N, C-alpha and C positions, 0 to 999 in steps of 0.2 A: 504494500499499500504506500503510495507516494503522497506525502502531505506537504503542502506549500507553506512556507514560512511567511508571516506577514511582512510587508515591506517595512524596513527600517530607515528608508531614505526620507529624511525630513527636509525642510526648507534649507536651501543653500545660502540664502541671503535674507536680511531683514525685510527687503522688499517683497520677497515671496511669502513671508509671514503676513504682511499687510494684504497681499493678494488673496491668501487663503481666508483671512479674517473677513475680507470684503464679501467673499462668497457665503460665509455664515451669517454675517450681521448686516451687510449692506453698507455702502459708502456713507449714506446719510447718517446712520446711527454712529458709525465710527467717528465721522467728523464732529457730531454733536458732543460725544463723550471726550474727544481729544481737543475740543475747542479750536478746530481748524476748519477751513472751508472744505466743502465736498470736492472741489477741484483739486485741492492739495492731496486728499486721500486717493483720488483717481490717478494723480501723477505718481504717487508712491507705488500704486499697483502696476504702473507701466515701467517702474524702475527709475524714475526721475525725481527730482526735487530733493530737499534736505530732510532726511528722516533722522531726527535727533535721538540720542539714547533715551532722553526723557520721554519722548513720544512713544518709543518702542516699549519702554517699561510700562507706561500707562496703557498701551495696547495689550500687553501681556496680562495686566490686571483685569482689563475688560474681558479678555478671553477666559481667564480663570473664573470670573463671575458667571459668564455664559455657561461654562462647563458645569459649575455647581448648580445652576438653575435647571440644567437639562440632563441631570443624572438619570 
């Protein structure tokens, strides 16, 4: 019997984290929570713009809260 292992490949860049978060939460909700414009979030999803460590940490907190709420 051949069992497949789950993929352990995670995001390779902070921008990929934003892109995956956008698929879960939507750019509007991320923008509101991070206090930036929706255009900024969309730019991050495309790999452009300045994604600060502060915004990345706040996004991680937002995703942790989402995970807790959707157990």
